[in-house]
N, C-alpha and C positions, 0 to 999 in steps of 0.2 A: 539787380533783381530780375528774375525770370518770370515771363508772363505767359509763356505757351510752350507745349512739348509736341514733338513731331517723331513718330515712330516709323521706322521701316518696317516690312513685314517679313518677306522671306528671309530666314537666317537670323532675324532679331526677335520676332514673336512666334514663328513657326520654323521648326526645323526642316524646312522644305527646300533650301537652296540645293541641298546635295541630291534630293530627289529630282528636281528639274534637271540637273546636271546628267544624272542616269538617263532620265527620259529622252533628253536630246541626243545624248551618245547612242541610246538604242535605236532610236528612229533613223539617225544618220547610217549608222552601221548596217541595219536591216535594209536600208535603201541603196546600199552600195557605196557610200561615202565613208570609208574608215576614219573614226575619230578617236584617238587615244584619250584615256581618262584626263590626263594632265591638261590637254588642250581643251577638252569640254569645260573644265572648271575655267579655264581662261576666258572661254567665249561667255559662260553663263554666269558666273559668280558676280552678284551685285548689278548686273547690266540689265537695262529694260528689254522687254521682249522684241520692240521694234529695232533696237540695235543688235540684239542677239541674231535677229533674222539677217539684218545687213551684214554681218560679220560672217555668217554661214554662206551667203551668196557670194561674198568677196572670195572666201577660201574655195568654195566649191561651185564654180561657175555653171557646172552642169545640173546642179540642183533646181529642179522646175517647179516646185510649188510656190504659190503666191503666198503673202502673209497670212490672210486668213485661213488657208488650207493648212498652212505650217502650225498655226496654233491650235488648230482642230485636231491635227494628227497628234501633236504632243500632249494635249489634255488627257485622252483616255489612258495613255502610259503612265502619266504623272498619278492619276487617279488609282490605278491599280497598285501602284508602290506606296501610295498613301494610307490605303486601306489595311496595309499590313502592319501599321505601327500608329501609335499617338505622336503626332508630329508637334503638338503644342508644347512651347517653352513656357511652362507655368509660371516661373518667377518673372518672366518678362511681362506676361499678361497681367500677373498680380500687381506689377509696378504701374502698368497702365491704368488699370482700374483705380489704384491708390491716387494717382496723379489727376486723373479725370475727376475725382471728387472736389479738387480744389482750382483746377487749372483746365483751360481749353487744350483739348489734345485732339490729333489727327494722325491718319496714316498717309504716307507718301510711298508709293510702291513702284517698282518696275514691271510687275505683272499685269496681266489684262484685267479688265474691269470684271469679267466673270471670275477669274481667278482670287481677286480680292474680296468680291463678294461671297465666294465660297469660304475664304479664309476667315472672314468676319464672322460668318454663320458658325463655323467650327469652333471658333473661341468664345462665341457668345458675347461679343463686347459692341455690338452695334449701338446700344443705348449710351455706351461710354465715350464715343468719338463723335465730334462735330461732323466730320466729312472725311472723305478720302480722295487721293488722287491716284490714279492708275496710268499705265504706259500711254494708253490712248489720250489722256488729258494734257500731256505736255510734250514738248520737243525743243531741243535735243534732250536725251536721257543724261542720267548721271555718268559722268562727274561734272556736266554742266549743271550750274546752280538754279536754273530756271524753275524746276519743280519746287524747290524749296522756298524760293522767292514767292511763287504762286500761292503756297500754303500760308506764308506769314501774312501776306496781303488778306487772304481770306480769314484768317486768324484775328486780323486787326491787330497785330503785334510787330513792332520793329524786328528786323532779322537779329539784331544783337540781342534781343531779350528772349529769343528762341532757343530751345535746346532740342538737338535731334540725337536719336538713339539709332545707330547704325551697325553693320557687322562687316561691310565690305570696303575694300580700298576706294572704289569709286565713289560709294556713298558718302564716306568721310571727306573725300575730297570736294564733293558737292556742297555739302554742309559748311566746310570752311571757307569755300569759294563764296557762299551766300552771306557770309559774316556772322555766322551762327556758333553756339556753343555746340560741342560734338561729344558724346560719350559712346565709345566703341564696344560692343560685345565681342570678346575673343575667346570663343570656346575651345578648351585643349584637344578635344576630339573631332575638329573640324579643319578643312584646309586652311592653312595660314594665310592670312591677308595682312598687307602692310598698312595698318591703321596707325602709324606713328603720328600723323598730324592731329589726331583726336586729342582733346583736353584731357580725357580720362579713358583709360582702358580697363575693363572689368571682364572677368571670366563668368560672372553671374550678375545680371541686373537687378536682382533681389538685393544685392548690397548697396544699391544706389538710394541716396536720400538728398533732397534739395537741400536742407541746411548743411550737412556734411560737405556737399559739392561746393557750395557758396563760401564755405569756411576754409576749404583747403583741407579738411580732416581725412578725406579718402583721396589717394593718388594711385 
């Protein structure tokens, strides 16, 4: 029996993961630190901002911005990219709202607090979630399970009774390490992630139902 549901945000509820990749790539290239797209995907996809920053400093020792300055520099680039398109994944948002009518639901994201607040407002789901955890709220980041275990404690639900919706390799790893159920969103037009550890992989979260999942009707 499932008691609570946890949603990742970037790439799961918002088609924003690829925009963050592009924003980091552009900032580093403009700053004189060449970063190919594939490497940018590897650094950013599914990773908390604290860990993204740490990896950039590791790869580029001459990168001089501190963490707050780095986040402040990336934000406006992302905002410009976001305003060019509707990045809401409507079927995923619809599932969150549907589940929230019967179960406690929260968001656990690797984005900054400001970024999560902006995303929640863009989706209009603040009334549907109990709380959110952002990058500043936990350490270490995914694939460590700390963030999901913190969420389960606040939801007052045993980890084994929680189900996580994720889209990234590290997110799925974190959910399974926490002892939780995990459904992975794998969209055919986005960079491929190894989500083979997930209990179920779907191309559209609109296909998910609790009854079908528990009965094994969807695979």
